[in-house]
matplotlib code that plots the C-alpha trace (Angstrom):
import matplotlib.pyplot as plt

x = [0.0, 1.6, 2.2, 0.5, 3.7, 5.1, 6.7, 7.5, 11.2, 12.5, 16.0, 16.8, 19.5, 18.5, 20.2, 19.7, 16.0, 13.2, 14.1, 15.0, 11.9, 9.8, 11.5, 11.3, 7.6, 7.3, 9.7, 7.6, 4.7, 6.6, 8.5, 12.0, 14.2, 17.7, 19.5, 22.4, 25.0, 28.1, 31.5, 31.5, 28.1, 24.9, 26.2, 23.7, 25.7, 28.1, 25.6, 26.2, 26.5, 24.6, 25.8, 24.5, 27.3, 29.2, 26.4, 24.5, 21.0, 20.1, 20.7, 19.2, 15.9, 15.2, 16.6, 15.2, 13.8, 16.3, 19.1, 22.3, 24.5, 27.4, 28.1, 30.2, 27.8, 30.5, 32.1, 30.6, 30.8, 28.6, 26.1, 25.9, 25.2, 22.5, 20.9, 20.9, 19.0, 16.5, 15.4, 13.2, 12.6, 9.2, 10.5, 13.8, 14.0, 16.9, 17.6, 20.8, 21.4, 19.3, 21.3, 23.4, 21.6, 21.8, 25.5, 25.9, 23.9, 20.9, 18.3, 14.8, 13.3, 16.1, 17.4, 15.5, 11.9, 12.5, 14.5, 12.2, 8.8, 7.1, 9.5, 8.2, 10.9, 10.7, 12.9, 13.3, 15.0, 15.3, 13.5, 12.5, 14.0, 12.0, 11.7, 14.3, 15.6, 15.3, 18.2, 19.6, 20.3, 17.8, 17.8, 14.9, 15.7, 16.5, 13.2, 11.4, 12.8, 12.2, 8.6, 7.2, 7.0, 9.5, 7.5, 4.5, 6.5, 7.7, 6.6, 7.7, 10.5, 12.0, 11.3, 10.8, 11.9, 12.6, 10.2, 11.9, 11.7, 12.7, 9.1, 9.7, 12.0, 9.5, 6.5, 8.3, 9.0, 5.3, 4.5, 7.0, 5.4, 2.0, 3.2, 4.9, 1.7, -0.4, 1.9, 1.9, -1.9, -2.1, 0.3, -2.2, -4.4, -1.8, 1.1, 3.4, 5.5, 6.0, 8.0, 7.1, 8.5, 8.7, 10.5, 11.1, 10.0, 6.6, 6.0, 6.9, 4.4, 1.7, 2.1, 1.1, -2.5, -4.3, -2.0, -2.0, -5.8, -6.2, -3.9, -5.7, -8.9, -7.8, -4.5, -3.3, 0.2, 0.2, 2.0, 3.8, 1.4, 3.6, 1.6, -1.7, -3.8, -4.4, -8.1, -9.3, -9.3, -8.5, -6.2, -2.8, -0.6, -1.6, 0.3, -1.2, 0.1, 2.4, 3.4, 2.2, -0.8, -2.4, -6.1, -7.5, -11.0, -12.1, -15.8, -18.3, -19.7, -16.3, -15.8, -19.1, -18.0, -14.7, -16.4, -18.8, -15.9, -14.0, -17.0, -16.6, -20.0, -19.5, -17.1, -19.9, -21.5, -18.8, -17.0, -19.6, -18.5, -15.1, -14.9, -14.9, -12.6, -10.1, -10.4, -9.9, -7.4, -5.1, -8.0, -9.5, -6.2, -5.6, -9.1, -8.5, -5.1, -6.6, -8.8, -5.9, -3.3, -4.0, -4.5, -2.2, -1.7, -1.7, -4.8, -6.6, -6.1, -7.5, -10.6, -11.0, -10.8, -13.4, -15.6, -15.3, -12.7, -9.5, -6.5, -3.0, 0.0, 3.1, 5.3, 9.0, 10.2, 10.9, 7.6, 5.8, 7.8, 7.1, 3.4, 1.1, -0.9, 2.3, 2.9, -0.8, -0.6, 2.7, 4.4, 7.7, 9.1, 12.2, 13.9, 17.3, 18.6, 17.0, 14.6, 12.6, 9.3, 6.3, 4.3, 1.7, -0.4, -2.1, -3.8, -6.2, -5.5, -2.0, -0.2, 3.3, 6.1, 9.7, 11.6, 15.2, 17.4, 19.0, 21.7, 25.4, 27.2, 27.3, 26.4, 24.2, 26.0, 27.5, 24.3, 22.0, 24.3, 24.8, 21.0, 20.8, 23.0, 26.4, 29.4, 31.9, 34.5, 32.2, 31.5, 35.2, 35.8, 33.3, 35.6, 38.7, 40.1]
y = [0.0, 3.3, 6.0, 9.4, 11.1, 8.1, 9.3, 12.8, 13.7, 16.3, 17.8, 18.7, 21.2, 21.9, 21.1, 21.4, 21.1, 22.9, 21.7, 18.1, 17.8, 19.0, 16.6, 13.6, 14.0, 14.0, 11.1, 9.1, 9.4, 8.1, 11.0, 10.3, 12.8, 13.4, 14.9, 16.8, 17.8, 20.0, 18.4, 19.0, 17.4, 18.6, 20.1, 18.1, 15.0, 16.2, 17.6, 14.9, 12.9, 10.7, 9.2, 6.2, 4.5, 7.7, 10.0, 12.2, 11.2, 14.8, 14.0, 10.5, 11.8, 14.0, 12.2, 8.7, 7.6, 9.8, 9.1, 10.7, 12.7, 15.1, 18.1, 21.1, 23.7, 26.4, 24.5, 24.9, 21.1, 20.4, 23.0, 21.4, 18.1, 19.7, 21.0, 17.4, 16.3, 19.1, 17.8, 15.2, 17.0, 18.2, 20.2, 22.0, 23.0, 25.0, 27.0, 28.8, 32.3, 34.4, 35.4, 32.2, 30.6, 33.9, 34.0, 30.6, 31.5, 29.5, 32.2, 30.9, 33.8, 34.3, 30.8, 27.9, 29.0, 29.6, 26.4, 24.2, 25.8, 23.0, 23.1, 24.0, 26.0, 26.2, 28.6, 28.5, 31.4, 33.1, 36.4, 36.3, 38.5, 41.7, 44.1, 45.6, 42.2, 40.6, 38.3, 38.0, 34.6, 33.3, 30.5, 28.9, 30.2, 33.7, 33.9, 32.5, 35.5, 38.1, 37.0, 36.9, 33.2, 33.3, 36.1, 33.8, 30.7, 30.3, 31.7, 34.4, 32.3, 31.2, 34.4, 34.1, 30.6, 28.9, 26.2, 22.8, 21.7, 23.7, 24.6, 27.3, 25.1, 22.2, 24.5, 26.1, 22.6, 21.8, 25.1, 24.3, 20.9, 22.4, 25.1, 22.5, 20.4, 23.4, 24.4, 20.8, 20.7, 24.1, 22.8, 20.2, 23.0, 25.4, 23.2, 25.7, 25.6, 28.5, 29.9, 28.7, 31.3, 30.2, 32.0, 31.2, 34.8, 34.5, 31.1, 32.3, 35.2, 32.8, 30.7, 33.5, 32.4, 33.2, 35.9, 38.0, 37.8, 38.7, 41.7, 42.9, 42.8, 44.2, 46.0, 44.1, 42.7, 38.9, 37.8, 34.7, 32.1, 29.0, 26.0, 27.8, 29.0, 32.8, 32.4, 29.2, 27.8, 25.2, 24.4, 23.9, 21.6, 20.3, 18.3, 15.0, 12.6, 10.8, 13.5, 16.2, 16.0, 18.4, 19.3, 20.5, 21.7, 23.8, 24.4, 24.7, 21.2, 19.6, 21.6, 20.4, 16.8, 17.4, 18.8, 15.8, 13.4, 14.9, 15.3, 19.1, 20.2, 23.1, 24.7, 25.1, 27.8, 30.3, 28.8, 27.4, 29.8, 30.3, 34.1, 33.7, 30.7, 32.8, 35.8, 33.6, 31.2, 30.9, 30.3, 27.6, 26.0, 25.7, 24.1, 21.6, 20.6, 19.8, 17.2, 15.9, 15.6, 11.9, 10.7, 8.7, 10.7, 7.9, 6.0, 9.3, 10.7, 7.5, 7.7, 11.4, 10.8, 8.0, 10.5, 13.0, 15.3, 15.8, 15.0, 13.5, 12.7, 14.8, 12.2, 12.2, 11.6, 7.9, 7.5, 9.0, 6.9, 3.7, 4.3, 1.5, 4.0, 5.2, 1.6, 1.2, 4.3, 3.1, 6.3, 4.5, 2.7, 0.4, -0.4, -2.0, -1.0, 2.5, 3.6, 6.8, 8.6, 7.3, 8.9, 11.4, 11.7, 8.4, 7.9, 5.0, 3.9, 5.2, 5.1, 6.4, 4.1, 3.9, 2.2, 3.0, 4.3, 7.8, 7.8, 7.6, 10.7, 10.8, 7.1, 7.4, 10.1, 7.9, 5.8, 8.8, 10.9, 7.9, 7.5, 11.2, 10.8, 11.9, 9.8, 8.1, 10.7, 13.6, 12.1, 11.6, 15.3, 16.2, 14.5, 16.4, 19.2]
z = [0.0, -1.1, 1.5, 1.0, -0.4, -2.3, -5.5, -4.2, -4.1, -1.6, -1.8, 1.8, 2.5, 6.0, 9.3, 13.1, 14.0, 12.1, 8.6, 9.6, 11.7, 8.7, 6.2, 8.6, 8.8, 5.0, 4.8, 7.3, 4.9, 1.9, 0.4, -0.9, 1.1, 0.0, 3.0, 1.6, 4.3, 4.0, 4.3, 8.1, 8.4, 10.1, 13.3, 15.4, 14.6, 17.3, 19.8, 22.4, 24.6, 24.3, 21.0, 19.0, 17.1, 17.1, 16.1, 18.6, 19.5, 18.7, 15.1, 15.0, 16.5, 13.4, 10.4, 9.8, 6.5, 4.6, 2.1, 3.2, 0.8, 1.2, -1.2, -0.7, -2.3, -2.2, -5.2, -8.7, -9.3, -6.3, -7.4, -10.8, -9.1, -7.1, -10.3, -11.6, -8.5, -8.9, -12.4, -10.7, -7.4, -6.2, -3.3, -2.3, 1.3, 2.9, 6.0, 5.2, 6.3, 3.8, 0.8, 0.7, -2.2, -4.1, -3.5, -5.0, -8.1, -6.9, -6.4, -6.5, -8.4, -10.9, -11.5, -10.0, -10.7, -14.4, -14.8, -12.6, -12.8, -10.9, -8.0, -4.5, -2.8, 1.0, 2.8, 6.6, 8.3, 11.7, 10.9, 7.2, 4.5, 5.2, 8.1, 10.4, 11.5, 8.1, 7.0, 10.6, 12.1, 14.6, 17.2, 19.1, 22.6, 21.4, 19.7, 22.7, 24.6, 21.9, 21.0, 24.5, 25.1, 28.0, 29.6, 30.1, 31.0, 34.6, 38.0, 40.3, 41.7, 38.4, 36.4, 32.6, 31.5, 28.3, 27.3, 27.9, 24.2, 21.2, 20.7, 18.0, 15.9, 16.1, 15.3, 12.4, 11.1, 11.3, 9.5, 6.8, 6.3, 6.1, 3.6, 1.4, 1.3, 0.5, -2.3, -3.7, -3.5, -5.4, -8.0, -9.0, -10.3, -11.7, -12.6, -11.0, -7.9, -5.5, -2.6, 0.9, 3.3, 7.0, 9.8, 13.4, 14.3, 12.5, 14.0, 17.5, 17.2, 16.0, 19.1, 21.5, 21.9, 24.2, 25.5, 22.4, 22.1, 25.8, 25.4, 22.3, 24.2, 27.6, 27.2, 30.3, 30.0, 30.6, 33.8, 34.8, 36.2, 36.5, 35.3, 35.6, 32.7, 32.3, 31.5, 33.2, 36.7, 38.0, 35.1, 36.7, 38.8, 42.2, 44.8, 45.9, 48.6, 46.1, 43.6, 41.3, 39.0, 36.5, 36.6, 33.3, 34.2, 31.2, 32.0, 34.8, 34.2, 34.7, 37.9, 39.3, 38.5, 40.3, 43.4, 43.5, 43.0, 45.9, 48.1, 48.1, 46.9, 49.3, 46.8, 44.3, 46.4, 45.6, 42.6, 40.3, 37.5, 36.0, 36.7, 40.6, 40.3, 38.3, 40.6, 43.8, 42.3, 45.3, 47.7, 45.5, 45.0, 48.8, 49.2, 46.5, 47.7, 51.1, 49.4, 47.2, 49.9, 50.8, 47.2, 45.0, 41.9, 39.3, 40.4, 41.3, 37.7, 36.2, 38.4, 37.6, 33.9, 34.2, 36.0, 33.2, 34.8, 32.7, 34.8, 34.5, 36.6, 35.9, 34.3, 33.6, 30.0, 30.7, 32.4, 29.4, 26.9, 28.9, 29.5, 28.1, 26.1, 24.4, 23.2, 22.2, 20.0, 18.4, 19.6, 20.2, 17.2, 16.6, 13.2, 12.7, 16.1, 15.8, 18.5, 18.1, 18.6, 16.5, 13.8, 15.2, 12.0, 11.4, 8.1, 7.7, 4.1, 3.5, 6.9, 7.4, 8.4, 9.6, 6.9, 7.5, 10.3, 10.1, 7.4, 8.0, 6.9, 3.0, 2.8, -0.3, -2.2, -4.9, -5.6, -5.7, -8.0, -10.3, -10.6, -11.3, -14.4, -13.1, -14.2, -12.0, -13.0, -12.1, -8.7, -8.0, -8.8, -6.0, -3.5, -4.5, -2.4]

ax = plt.figure().add_subplot(projection="3d")
ax.plot(x, y, z, "-o")
ax.set_aspect("equal")
plt.show()
């Protein structure tokens, strides 16, 4: 059974997180992804420990299902080889510093679009190419700080805090994947490719919900609230007798169920609506923790969920990876000694799959270039200093 993107070829010039995360998702669903690394390799190959057979886990977590090539695009011979690969490509994706492709004579508008009119070109950058910060390099944590995400993450003790995963990189990768699929869909009508422009800055700004909407409506600067929600209560961490849990009570009906479950119907007298719960968050929290203090977090959360109250224990990463539901949802996969996270988008007729482990550096260069029409002599020239 063919995967959804079977037959699509993606030339991947990206490295680090956002681009590789994007192309791994597309590869999982059947696209042929040619990961082209510079002579020094994707820098994440060295971001360890831990290492897996000499390659950092940081790299192996983002690059499965890809063919590995190495080309020094600063050399004209390598750029000619790239153009050979683009003859049959549907997508080119890169995350160089803006202006790099133009410096190499590979401008999308002036060179690639006229030569390959069906090519979808995806550019990932820190700040985009316009505006006062255009063309500058950008990194996840720096954008978390600049775009307000740190200002709403943390509490008074910690101060503004970086989110513990590279959330902007990952979200930019998702945006790039969506943009590429949109462009490929539109190409079915027009027969033409187009530029997909994704920046970490734009993605970070787009992640500011509900804080941006609240500020637009009220003019009040959002504050640090720890694990609590700025607009809903109780929607935060609570301590039980055996550890922390998270209550995700979104509406008044769920709060009533929580009170009945805990035998605290008395709380409904004052807190039956969200507004007073939010205004008196600290008092409500203290009352709820009195009732939770003797409970075991794991079994309690299971019983609450069964009663219609969203709740979950605060798990460590190993606990989450080893949870029975993780296994049931195929969210940990193994292939030829590779272990990684599963495929989140599950299609009923054309499911994605893990078919090959992350590539060794440059392992497929010769085979792919031969298939693209280069001669043995041309390939040997690419290896010369």
